[in-house]
N, C-alpha and C positions, 0 to 999 in steps of 0.2 A: 342072382344076377344084378348086377348094374345095369342101371338103364336101357333100353332092346331101342336105340336113336337112327333113326333112318337114312339112308345120305340124302335125301331129298333135304331135310331137315340140318344135316349136318352143313348143306352146298349152300342155306340158307343162312346160318348164324357165321358163318364162314364172310358168307357177301355182306353182310352187317358191321361186319368188325372193318372189314375194308374198309369199306364208307364211312365208317366211325370214325379209324385212325392208320388208315395210310396202311400201305405194304409196310411199307418199312419201321414203324413202330410196333406191331404184329409182332415178329422176332426177340423185342425186344422187353414185350411185355412177356412173354412164355416164359422169357432166359430169365429173368425176375421170379420168376409164379417159380420157379427151379426150383433158384437158388435160396428161394426160400422158403419152399418141403423138403433142401435136404438137410437147412440147417435146425429147421425143427427132428427132425427124422434126428439126425445128429445129437442133439443137444436133449431128446427124450433117450439117449442110451447112455449119458453120462452116467457116472458110479452117484448115490445119494447121496448126500451127507449123511456122516456117523452117526450124528445122536435120534437121528428113526432107527438104526438096530438099537441102540444102550435101553437097558431096560430102564425104566422113569427109579428114581431116586426115595427111599425106604422113605415117609416119611413120621409123623407122628402114632405109635399105635393108637384106633378107635376100640374104645371100649364102648359095645350095645349096651350094658346097663348102667349105663354113667344117663343120667339126670340132662337136659333139653336148656339149657341156658342162651336166650336173645340177643342179641347183643345192643340191640334198638329196641327200644319199647315203641307199642304201640300208637296215634292217633289218636287222645281227647279229644272227645269233641269241646269247647272253652264254650263257658253257662253267662 
């Protein structure tokens, strides 16, 4: 269940919004929020790029019995 908000609390929040932003500015704010939500939903429904569906290209075969050759040498303390 989404938060259960009492009617008195909703009235208090609306009163604070009217005091801060004015009665003319509130519909513009909510209109912008609604447009942003619609754009977000539309973007999430777009098809994903095809590279996510392709399997990875095969690389060099891995030999588990091959010796390990380090590509870097460990740091030796200098005397």
